[in-house]
MIDOSE-1310 file (N, C-alpha, C; in nm, 2 decimals, decimal comma, always signed):
residues 225
mter	+11,69/+3,64/+11,61/+11,55/+3,61/+11,61/+11,48/+3,70/+11,51; +11,39/+3,64/+11,43/+11,31/+3,71/+11,33/+11,18/+3,76/+11,39; +11,13/+3,87/+11,33/+11,01/+3,92/+11,38/+10,89/+3,83/+11,35; +10,82/+3,79/+11,45/+10,70/+3,70/+11,43/+10,57/+3,77/+11,43
fptp	+10,57/+3,88/+11,51/+10,44/+3,95/+11,52/+10,46/+4,10/+11,47; +10,37/+4,15/+11,40/+10,38/+4,29/+11,35/+10,36/+4,39/+11,46; +10,43/+4,49/+11,46/+10,41/+4,60/+11,55/+10,30/+4,69/+11,50; +10,20/+4,73/+11,58/+10,09/+4,81/+11,53/+10,14/+4,93/+11,45
sreh	+10,08/+4,96/+11,34/+10,12/+5,07/+11,25/+10,07/+5,21/+11,32; +10,13/+5,31/+11,27/+10,10/+5,45/+11,32/+9,95/+5,47/+11,29; +9,90/+5,43/+11,18/+9,76/+5,45/+11,14/+9,67/+5,37/+11,24; +9,71/+5,25/+11,27/+9,63/+5,17/+11,36/+9,63/+5,23/+11,50
iall	+9,74/+5,27/+11,55/+9,75/+5,33/+11,68/+9,67/+5,46/+11,69; +9,66/+5,54/+11,58/+9,59/+5,66/+11,58/+9,44/+5,65/+11,61; +9,39/+5,53/+11,58/+9,25/+5,50/+11,60/+9,21/+5,45/+11,74; +9,31/+5,42/+11,82/+9,29/+5,37/+11,95/+9,25/+5,48/+12,05
epfe	+9,18/+5,44/+12,15/+9,15/+5,53/+12,26/+9,28/+5,56/+12,34; +9,29/+5,68/+12,39/+9,42/+5,72/+12,46/+9,44/+5,65/+12,58; +9,57/+5,62/+12,61/+9,62/+5,57/+12,73/+9,60/+5,67/+12,84; +9,55/+5,63/+12,96/+9,53/+5,72/+13,07/+9,66/+5,75/+13,14
rlgm	+9,70/+5,88/+13,13/+9,83/+5,92/+13,17/+9,82/+5,99/+13,31; +9,93/+6,00/+13,37/+9,94/+6,08/+13,50/+9,92/+6,23/+13,47; +9,85/+6,30/+13,56/+9,83/+6,44/+13,55/+9,93/+6,51/+13,64; +9,93/+6,64/+13,64/+10,02/+6,72/+13,72/+10,01/+6,69/+13,87
aqid	+9,89/+6,66/+13,92/+9,86/+6,63/+14,06/+9,94/+6,50/+14,10; +9,98/+6,42/+14,01/+10,05/+6,30/+14,04/+10,20/+6,30/+14,00; +10,25/+6,42/+13,97/+10,39/+6,44/+13,93/+10,46/+6,53/+14,02; +10,58/+6,49/+14,07/+10,66/+6,57/+14,16/+10,79/+6,61/+14,09
lvct	+10,82/+6,74/+14,09/+10,95/+6,79/+14,04/+11,04/+6,79/+14,16; +11,16/+6,73/+14,13/+11,26/+6,72/+14,24/+11,39/+6,80/+14,19; +11,43/+6,90/+14,27/+11,54/+6,98/+14,22/+11,66/+6,99/+14,32; +11,64/+6,96/+14,44/+11,75/+6,97/+14,54/+11,78/+6,84/+14,60
grea	+11,90/+6,83/+14,67/+11,94/+6,71/+14,73/+11,85/+6,67/+14,84; +11,80/+6,77/+14,92/+11,70/+6,74/+15,03/+11,58/+6,68/+14,97; +11,52/+6,74/+14,87/+11,40/+6,68/+14,81/+11,43/+6,54/+14,75; +11,54/+6,52/+14,69/+11,58/+6,39/+14,64/+11,59/+6,28/+14,75
eqvl	+11,64/+6,32/+14,86/+11,65/+6,23/+14,98/+11,51/+6,19/+15,03; +11,42/+6,29/+15,03/+11,29/+6,26/+15,07/+11,22/+6,16/+14,98; +11,24/+6,19/+14,85/+11,18/+6,10/+14,75/+11,24/+5,96/+14,76; +11,37/+5,95/+14,78/+11,44/+5,82/+14,80/+11,38/+5,74/+14,91
allg	+11,34/+5,81/+15,02/+11,28/+5,74/+15,13/+11,14/+5,69/+15,09; +11,07/+5,76/+15,01/+10,94/+5,72/+14,97/+10,95/+5,60/+14,87; +11,05/+5,59/+14,79/+11,07/+5,49/+14,69/+11,14/+5,36/+14,75; +11,17/+5,37/+14,88/+11,25/+5,26/+14,94/+11,18/+5,13/+14,93
gspv	+11,05/+5,13/+14,93/+10,98/+5,00/+14,93/+10,93/+4,95/+14,80; +10,98/+5,02/+14,69/+10,94/+4,99/+14,56/+11,04/+4,90/+14,49; +11,01/+4,77/+14,46/+11,11/+4,68/+14,40/+11,14/+4,71/+14,25; +11,04/+4,77/+14,19/+11,05/+4,81/+14,04/+11,00/+4,95/+14,02
lgfd	+11,07/+5,02/+13,94/+11,03/+5,16/+13,90/+11,04/+5,18/+13,75; +10,95/+5,26/+13,70/+10,96/+5,30/+13,56/+11,07/+5,40/+13,55; +11,14/+5,40/+13,44/+11,27/+5,48/+13,43/+11,29/+5,54/+13,29; +11,34/+5,66/+13,29/+11,38/+5,72/+13,16/+11,46/+5,84/+13,19
tesk	+11,53/+5,90/+13,09/+11,60/+6,02/+13,11/+11,57/+6,11/+12,99; +11,60/+6,24/+13,01/+11,58/+6,34/+12,90/+11,71/+6,43/+12,90; +11,75/+6,46/+12,77/+11,87/+6,54/+12,75/+11,83/+6,65/+12,65; +11,90/+6,77/+12,67/+11,88/+6,88/+12,58/+11,92/+6,83/+12,44
ptfa	+11,84/+6,85/+12,34/+11,87/+6,80/+12,20/+11,98/+6,89/+12,14; +12,06/+6,83/+12,05/+12,16/+6,90/+11,98/+12,12/+6,91/+11,83; +12,15/+7,03/+11,77/+12,11/+7,05/+11,63/+12,23/+7,09/+11,55; +12,34/+7,13/+11,61/+12,46/+7,17/+11,53/+12,56/+7,05/+11,53
rnev	+12,64/+7,04/+11,43/+12,74/+6,94/+11,42/+12,84/+6,96/+11,53; +12,88/+6,85/+11,59/+12,98/+6,85/+11,70/+12,93/+6,92/+11,83; +12,80/+6,95/+11,83/+12,75/+7,01/+11,96/+12,73/+6,90/+12,06; +12,76/+6,92/+12,18/+12,75/+6,82/+12,29/+12,63/+6,86/+12,38
sggp	+12,55/+6,76/+12,41/+12,43/+6,79/+12,49/+12,46/+6,81/+12,63; +12,55/+6,73/+12,69/+12,58/+6,74/+12,83/+12,48/+6,67/+12,92; +12,39/+6,59/+12,86/+12,28/+6,53/+12,94/+12,33/+6,40/+13,00; +12,25/+6,33/+13,08/+12,11/+6,37/+13,10/+12,09/+6,49/+13,19
hvvq	+11,98/+6,57/+13,16/+11,95/+6,68/+13,24/+11,83/+6,65/+13,33; +11,76/+6,55/+13,29/+11,65/+6,50/+13,37/+11,65/+6,35/+13,38; +11,62/+6,30/+13,50/+11,59/+6,16/+13,52/+11,45/+6,14/+13,58; +11,37/+6,06/+13,52/+11,24/+6,04/+13,58/+11,22/+5,89/+13,62
lata	+11,15/+5,88/+13,74/+11,12/+5,75/+13,80/+10,97/+5,75/+13,83; +10,91/+5,63/+13,82/+10,77/+5,63/+13,84/+10,73/+5,50/+13,92; +10,63/+5,52/+14,01/+10,56/+5,40/+14,07/+10,43/+5,39/+14,00; +10,34/+5,30/+14,04/+10,21/+5,29/+13,98/+10,12/+5,40/+14,01
qraf	+10,16/+5,49/+14,11/+10,07/+5,60/+14,15/+10,13/+5,73/+14,12; +10,26/+5,75/+14,12/+10,32/+5,88/+14,10/+10,45/+5,87/+14,02; +10,49/+5,99/+13,97/+10,61/+6,00/+13,90/+10,69/+6,11/+13,96; +10,83/+6,09/+13,95/+10,92/+6,19/+14,01/+11,02/+6,23/+13,90
vfql	+11,02/+6,36/+13,87/+11,11/+6,42/+13,77/+11,22/+6,49/+13,84; +11,34/+6,43/+13,83/+11,46/+6,49/+13,89/+11,54/+6,58/+13,80; +11,55/+6,70/+13,83/+11,64/+6,79/+13,75/+11,78/+6,78/+13,81; +11,88/+6,77/+13,73/+12,01/+6,74/+13,77/+12,11/+6,86/+13,78
hdaq	+12,06/+6,98/+13,80/+12,15/+7,09/+13,81/+12,22/+7,09/+13,95; +12,15/+7,05/+14,05/+12,21/+7,05/+14,19/+12,30/+6,93/+14,21; +12,42/+6,95/+14,26/+12,52/+6,84/+14,28/+12,47/+6,74/+14,37; +12,41/+6,78/+14,48/+12,36/+6,68/+14,58/+12,24/+6,60/+14,52
crqv	+12,16/+6,66/+14,44/+12,05/+6,59/+14,38/+12,11/+6,48/+14,28; +12,21/+6,52/+14,21/+12,28/+6,43/+14,12/+12,33/+6,31/+14,20; +12,39/+6,34/+14,31/+12,45/+6,23/+14,39/+12,35/+6,13/+14,44; +12,23/+6,18/+14,48/+12,13/+6,09/+14,53/+12,08/+6,00/+14,41
vagl	+12,05/+6,07/+14,30/+12,00/+5,99/+14,18/+12,11/+5,89/+14,13; +12,23/+5,93/+14,13/+12,34/+5,84/+14,09/+12,34/+5,71/+14,18; +12,32/+5,73/+14,31/+12,32/+5,62/+14,41/+12,20/+5,53/+14,38; +12,09/+5,58/+14,35/+11,97/+5,50/+14,32/+11,99/+5,42/+14,19
lasa	+12,04/+5,49/+14,09/+12,07/+5,42/+13,96/+12,17/+5,31/+13,97; +12,27/+5,33/+14,06/+12,37/+5,23/+14,08/+12,33/+5,11/+14,17; +12,21/+5,12/+14,23/+12,17/+5,02/+14,33/+12,11/+4,90/+14,25; +12,15/+4,78/+14,29/+12,10/+4,66/+14,23/+11,97/+4,61/+14,30
svtk	+11,93/+4,68/+14,40/+11,82/+4,63/+14,48/+11,68/+4,68/+14,42; +11,69/+4,78/+14,33/+11,57/+4,83/+14,27/+11,58/+4,82/+14,12; +11,49/+4,75/+14,06/+11,49/+4,73/+13,92/+11,43/+4,85/+13,85; +11,49/+4,90/+13,75/+11,45/+5,01/+13,67/+11,41/+4,97/+13,53
vgfg	+11,29/+4,99/+13,49/+11,24/+4,94/+13,36/+11,21/+5,06/+13,26; +11,24/+5,04/+13,14/+11,21/+5,15/+13,04/+11,23/+5,10/+12,90; +11,23/+5,19/+12,80/+11,25/+5,15/+12,66/+11,37/+5,22/+12,60; +11,45/+5,15/+12,52/+11,56/+5,21/+12,45/+11,66/+5,28/+12,53
lgdd	+11,72/+5,21/+12,63/+11,80/+5,27/+12,73/+11,95/+5,27/+12,71; +11,99/+5,22/+12,59/+12,13/+5,22/+12,57/+12,20/+5,35/+12,57; +12,14/+5,45/+12,51/+12,20/+5,59/+12,51/+12,19/+5,65/+12,64; +12,08/+5,62/+12,71/+12,07/+5,67/+12,85/+12,18/+5,62/+12,94
rrri	+12,22/+5,49/+12,92/+12,33/+5,44/+13,00/+12,46/+5,51/+12,98; +12,49/+5,53/+12,85/+12,61/+5,60/+12,82/+12,62/+5,74/+12,87; +12,51/+5,81/+12,87/+12,51/+5,95/+12,92/+12,52/+5,95/+13,08; +12,45/+5,85/+13,14/+12,46/+5,84/+13,28/+12,60/+5,81/+13,33
vskl	+12,67/+5,72/+13,26/+12,81/+5,69/+13,30/+12,89/+5,81/+13,28; +12,87/+5,89/+13,17/+12,95/+6,01/+13,15/+12,93/+6,12/+13,25; +12,80/+6,14/+13,28/+12,77/+6,26/+13,36/+12,77/+6,23/+13,51; +12,72/+6,11/+13,55/+12,70/+6,08/+13,69/+12,81/+5,99/+13,74
gvep	+12,89/+5,93/+13,65/+13,00/+5,85/+13,69/+12,97/+5,72/+13,76; +12,85/+5,66/+13,73/+12,81/+5,53/+13,78/+12,76/+5,45/+13,66; +12,77/+5,32/+13,68/+12,71/+5,22/+13,58/+12,58/+5,18/+13,63; +12,47/+5,21/+13,56/+12,33/+5,18/+13,61/+12,32/+5,02/+13,63
qavl	+12,26/+4,98/+13,74/+12,24/+4,84/+13,77/+12,09/+4,81/+13,77; +12,07/+4,68/+13,75/+11,93/+4,63/+13,76/+11,84/+4,71/+13,67; +11,88/+4,73/+13,54/+11,80/+4,80/+13,45/+11,75/+4,71/+13,34; +11,62/+4,70/+13,31/+11,56/+4,62/+13,21/+11,51/+4,70/+13,10
dlns	+11,57/+4,68/+12,98/+11,51/+4,75/+12,86/+11,40/+4,67/+12,80; +11,28/+4,72/+12,81/+11,16/+4,64/+12,77/+11,16/+4,61/+12,62; +11,24/+4,69/+12,54/+11,25/+4,65/+12,40/+11,30/+4,51/+12,38; +11,39/+4,47/+12,47/+11,45/+4,33/+12,46/+11,34/+4,23/+12,50
vfwr	+11,25/+4,26/+12,59/+11,14/+4,17/+12,62/+11,05/+4,14/+12,50; +11,01/+4,25/+12,43/+10,93/+4,23/+12,31/+11,00/+4,17/+12,20; +11,13/+4,19/+12,18/+11,21/+4,13/+12,08/+11,21/+3,98/+12,10; +11,23/+3,94/+12,22/+11,24/+3,79/+12,25/+11,10/+3,73/+12,24
rgyr	+11,00/+3,81/+12,24/+10,86/+3,75/+12,22/+10,82/+3,76/+12,07; +10,91/+3,81/+11,99/+10,88/+3,80/+11,84/+10,84/+3,93/+11,78; +10,85/+4,04/+11,85/+10,83/+4,17/+11,80/+10,96/+4,24/+11,75; +10,95/+4,35/+11,68/+11,07/+4,42/+11,64/+11,16/+4,47/+11,75
rdmg	+11,28/+4,48/+11,73/+11,38/+4,51/+11,84/+11,35/+4,65/+11,89; +11,31/+4,75/+11,81/+11,29/+4,88/+11,86/+11,14/+4,91/+11,88; +11,08/+4,83/+11,96/+10,93/+4,83/+11,99/+10,89/+4,97/+12,03; +10,95/+5,02/+12,14/+10,92/+5,16/+12,19/+10,79/+5,16/+12,27
vkga	+10,77/+5,27/+12,35/+10,66/+5,27/+12,44/+10,52/+5,28/+12,36; +10,52/+5,35/+12,25/+10,39/+5,36/+12,18/+10,34/+5,23/+12,13; +10,43/+5,15/+12,07/+10,40/+5,02/+12,02/+10,36/+4,92/+12,13; +10,44/+4,93/+12,24/+10,41/+4,84/+12,36/+10,27/+4,87/+12,42
vavv	+10,24/+5,00/+12,44/+10,11/+5,03/+12,50/+10,00/+4,99/+12,41; +10,02/+5,00/+12,27/+9,91/+4,95/+12,18/+9,90/+4,80/+12,19; +10,01/+4,73/+12,20/+10,00/+4,58/+12,20/+9,94/+4,53/+12,34; +9,99/+4,59/+12,45/+9,95/+4,54/+12,58/+9,81/+4,59/+12,62
fnrr	+9,78/+4,72/+12,60/+9,66/+4,78/+12,65/+9,56/+4,81/+12,54; +9,60/+4,80/+12,41/+9,51/+4,84/+12,30/+9,47/+4,99/+12,32; +9,58/+5,07/+12,36/+9,56/+5,21/+12,38/+9,66/+5,29/+12,30; +9,64/+5,42/+12,28/+9,73/+5,51/+12,21/+9,80/+5,59/+12,31
fiks	+9,94/+5,58/+12,31/+10,02/+5,66/+12,40/+10,05/+5,79/+12,34; +10,02/+5,90/+12,40/+10,04/+6,03/+12,34/+10,17/+6,09/+12,38; +10,25/+6,12/+12,28/+10,38/+6,19/+12,30/+10,39/+6,32/+12,22; +10,42/+6,42/+12,29/+10,43/+6,55/+12,22/+10,56/+6,57/+12,15
rkat	+10,56/+6,59/+12,02/+10,68/+6,61/+11,94/+10,75/+6,74/+11,99; +10,68/+6,84/+12,02/+10,74/+6,96/+12,07/+10,81/+6,94/+12,20; +10,76/+6,86/+12,29/+10,83/+6,84/+12,42/+10,95/+6,75/+12,39; +10,95/+6,66/+12,30/+11,06/+6,58/+12,27/+11,18/+6,66/+12,24
tsnw	+11,17/+6,76/+12,16/+11,28/+6,84/+12,11/+11,30/+6,97/+12,19; +11,24/+6,98/+12,31/+11,24/+7,10/+12,39/+11,38/+7,10/+12,47; +11,40/+7,22/+12,53/+11,53/+7,24/+12,61/+11,51/+7,18/+12,75; +11,56/+7,05/+12,76/+11,55/+6,99/+12,89/+11,66/+7,04/+12,99
ahpr	+11,75/+7,12/+12,95/+11,85/+7,18/+13,04/+11,80/+7,31/+13,10; +11,68/+7,36/+13,06/+11,63/+7,48/+13,11/+11,60/+7,47/+13,26; +11,63/+7,57/+13,34/+11,61/+7,56/+13,48/+11,46/+7,55/+13,52; +11,38/+7,60/+13,44/+11,23/+7,59/+13,47/+11,16/+7,51/+13,36
ltea	+11,13/+7,39/+13,39/+11,06/+7,30/+13,30/+10,92/+7,34/+13,29; +10,86/+7,32/+13,17/+10,72/+7,36/+13,15/+10,63/+7,24/+13,20; +10,50/+7,27/+13,21/+10,41/+7,16/+13,25/+10,41/+7,05/+13,14; +10,41/+7,09/+13,02/+10,42/+6,99/+12,91/+10,54/+6,90/+12,92
qlvy	+10,65/+6,96/+12,95/+10,77/+6,88/+12,97/+10,76/+6,78/+13,09; +10,70/+6,82/+13,20/+10,69/+6,74/+13,32/+10,59/+6,62/+13,29; +10,48/+6,65/+13,22/+10,39/+6,55/+13,18/+10,45/+6,45/+13,09; +10,52/+6,50/+12,99/+10,59/+6,41/+12,89/+10,69/+6,32/+12,97
aand	+10,78/+6,38/+13,05/+10,88/+6,30/+13,11/+10,82/+6,20/+13,21; +10,73/+6,24/+13,29/+10,67/+6,15/+13,39/+10,60/+6,03/+13,33; +10,53/+6,05/+13,22/+10,45/+5,95/+13,16/+10,54/+5,85/+13,08; +10,65/+5,89/+13,03/+10,74/+5,79/+12,97/+10,78/+5,69/+13,07
ayaa	+10,81/+5,73/+13,19/+10,85/+5,63/+13,29/+10,73/+5,55/+13,35; +10,62/+5,62/+13,36/+10,50/+5,56/+13,41/+10,45/+5,45/+13,32; +10,44/+5,48/+13,19/+10,39/+5,38/+13,09/+10,48/+5,26/+13,09; +10,62/+5,28/+13,10/+10,71/+5,17/+13,10/+10,68/+5,07/+13,22
lrvf	+10,65/+5,13/+13,34/+10,62/+5,05/+13,45/+10,49/+4,98/+13,43; +10,39/+5,05/+13,38/+10,26/+4,98/+13,35/+10,27/+4,86/+13,26; +10,35/+4,88/+13,15/+10,37/+4,77/+13,06/+10,44/+4,65/+13,13; +10,55/+4,68/+13,21/+10,62/+4,58/+13,28/+10,52/+4,50/+13,37
dald	+10,44/+4,58/+13,45/+10,35/+4,51/+13,54/+10,25/+4,42/+13,47; +10,20/+4,46/+13,35/+10,11/+4,38/+13,28/+10,18/+4,25/+13,23; +10,30/+4,27/+13,18/+10,38/+4,15/+13,14/+10,41/+4,06/+13,26; +10,44/+4,12/+13,37/+10,47/+4,04/+13,49/+10,35/+3,96/+13,54
agaa	+10,23/+4,03/+13,53/+10,11/+3,96/+13,57/+10,08/+3,85/+13,48; +10,10/+3,87/+13,35/+10,08/+3,76/+13,25/+10,16/+3,64/+13,28; +10,29/+3,67/+13,31/+10,38/+3,56/+13,34/+10,34/+3,48/+13,47; +10,29/+3,55/+13,57/+10,24/+3,49/+13,69/+10,11/+3,41/+13,66
ddga	+10,02/+3,46/+13,58/+9,90/+3,39/+13,55/+9,92/+3,26/+13,48; +10,03/+3,25/+13,39/+10,05/+3,13/+13,32/+10,14/+3,03/+13,39; +10,18/+3,07/+13,51/+10,26/+2,98/+13,59/+10,41/+2,99/+13,57; +10,45/+3,09/+13,48/+10,59/+3,10/+13,45/+10,67/+3,18/+13,55
ykdv	+10,60/+3,26/+13,63/+10,66/+3,36/+13,72/+10,73/+3,29/+13,83; +10,86/+3,32/+13,86/+10,93/+3,28/+13,98/+10,98/+3,40/+14,05; +11,07/+3,47/+13,99/+11,12/+3,59/+14,06/+11,19/+3,68/+13,95; +11,13/+3,80/+13,93/+11,18/+3,88/+13,81/+11,31/+3,94/+13,85
rsdq	+11,41/+3,92/+13,76/+11,54/+3,99/+13,77/+11,57/+4,05/+13,63; +11,63/+4,16/+13,62/+11,64/+4,23/+13,50/+11,77/+4,19/+13,42; +11,77/+4,21/+13,29/+11,89/+4,22/+13,21/+11,95/+4,36/+13,24; +12,07/+4,37/+13,29/+12,13/+4,50/+13,31/+12,19/+4,55/+13,18
isgn	+12,17/+4,68/+13,16/+12,22/+4,74/+13,04/+12,37/+4,75/+13,03; +12,44/+4,71/+13,14/+12,58/+4,71/+13,14/+12,63/+4,58/+13,07; +12,53/+4,49/+13,04/+12,57/+4,37/+12,96/+12,56/+4,24/+13,04; +12,54/+4,25/+13,17/+12,53/+4,13/+13,26/+12,38/+4,08/+13,25
stts	+12,36/+3,96/+13,20/+12,23/+3,91/+13,18/+12,20/+3,80/+13,27; +12,08/+3,80/+13,32/+12,03/+3,69/+13,41/+11,90/+3,64/+13,35; +11,85/+3,52/+13,39/+11,73/+3,47/+13,34/+11,61/+3,55/+13,40; +11,51/+3,56/+13,33/+11,39/+3,63/+13,38/+11,26/+3,56/+13,32
silr	+11,17/+3,53/+13,41/+11,04/+3,47/+13,36/+10,98/+3,55/+13,25; +10,99/+3,68/+13,26/+10,92/+3,76/+13,16/+11,00/+3,74/+13,02; +11,13/+3,74/+13,02/+11,20/+3,73/+12,90/+11,19/+3,59/+12,84; +11,17/+3,49/+12,93/+11,16/+3,35/+12,88/+11,02/+3,32/+12,82
r	+10,92/+3,40/+12,86/+10,78/+3,36/+12,83/+10,76/+3,36/+12,68
């Protein structure tokens, strides 16, 4: 499929009003198995969650990251940043990622999948990479959250370059890291919800099911639109 619609340029996005992000009052850091179980109970009624992971960056040749070190999940009201140092916390997160009953949506999730399989020993299920949605609609394949937020909301999504390359394996994450991680997942869910609502408005919506990043694809009203 060829690109039919241009992705907003960096210069165009820089002129837009900022996207309204979650603040620290709406972000929960989850470090232990007990905390993860409590969050899992809260998320039990959410059919779709925003999703992303973070890993310690590598700068030397042949250096191995060992990530993901952080998994973030978001509802329309809150985001939960799971640190994966605790074995029980990892187990709870792995179970949620392996569940086909909750759809996880995000951007550019191929590398996330490989790292999850390697570290957590599960194949993520019911995961929808929103880059594929925009590609099927005629945008470039690597749309990304910044381009998507600009297209869907006409807003500028702020991402800290310093946070991007920070040490995600550190036992004490900074406030900047938490805000960065939480809003990557939150923005993905907001974009998905907007696309979902658009599909419903034009009569195309039936029942949203994701393309799983394991390669098993099913039809989706969002993808067909």
